[in-house]
C-alpha positions in Angstrom: 36.9 -18.5 -9.8 33.8 -18.4 -7.7 31.6 -21.2 -6.6 28.6 -21.0 -4.6 27.4 -24.0 -2.4 24.2 -24.6 -0.7 24.7 -27.5 1.8 21.5 -29.3 2.9 22.5 -29.3 6.8 24.7 -28.3 9.2 26.6 -31.6 9.0 27.4 -31.0 5.4 27.8 -27.2 5.8 30.5 -28.4 8.6 32.2 -31.2 6.6 32.6 -28.6 3.9 34.1 -26.2 6.1 36.5 -28.8 7.6 37.8 -29.8 4.2 38.2 -26.3 3.2 40.1 -25.7 6.1 42.2 -28.7 6.0 43.3 -27.7 2.5 43.8 -24.2 3.3 41.7 -22.8 1.0 40.8 -19.3 1.0 36.9 -18.7 1.3 34.5 -16.3 2.1 31.4 -17.3 3.8 28.2 -15.0 3.7 25.0 -14.7 5.5 21.7 -14.8 3.6 21.1 -10.9 3.9 24.2 -10.6 1.5 22.8 -12.2 -1.2 22.3 -9.4 -3.7 25.9 -8.3 -3.0 27.0 -11.9 -3.5 25.1 -12.3 -6.6 26.6 -9.3 -8.2 30.1 -10.3 -7.3 29.5 -13.6 -8.7 27.9 -12.3 -11.9 30.8 -9.9 -12.3 33.3 -12.5 -12.2 31.7 -14.9 -14.1 31.1 -12.0 -17.1 35.0 -11.4 -16.7 35.7 -15.2 -17.0 33.3 -15.5 -20.1 35.0 -12.3 -21.6 38.3 -13.9 -21.3 37.4 -17.0 -22.6 35.9 -15.2 -25.6 39.3 -13.7 -26.1 41.0 -17.0 -25.9 38.7 -18.5 -28.3 39.3 -15.5 -30.6 43.0 -16.0 -30.7 42.6 -19.6 -31.8 43.4 -21.3 -28.2 40.7 -23.9 -27.7 40.0 -27.4 -28.4 37.8 -29.1 -31.3 35.1 -31.4 -30.5 37.0 -34.2 -31.5 39.7 -33.2 -29.3 37.6 -33.2 -26.5 36.0 -36.5 -27.1 39.7 -37.9 -27.1 40.7 -36.6 -24.1 37.7 -38.0 -22.4 38.0 -41.6 -23.9 41.4 -41.6 -23.0 40.8 -40.4 -19.5 38.3 -43.4 -19.0 40.9 -45.6 -20.3 43.5 -44.3 -17.7 41.2 -44.7 -14.8 39.9 -48.0 -15.8 43.5 -49.1 -16.3 43.2 -50.3 -19.9 
């Protein structure tokens, strides 16, 4: 999975890095000069994930709209304690 994050200031960046480090997440910091390479990596990974999702759907591994609605309704009930 690839996530690009653009913090608004150094304080937010520090908080994010502290969180990632405390949870022992593997992450990669980049400098603005690397944006073309990073964008290419991101698009490569994104396209691979889309291809895999399409294969899963073609194989019949997906949720219907009604199943998704039920899932979120049930989740809302669990969170609210009903």
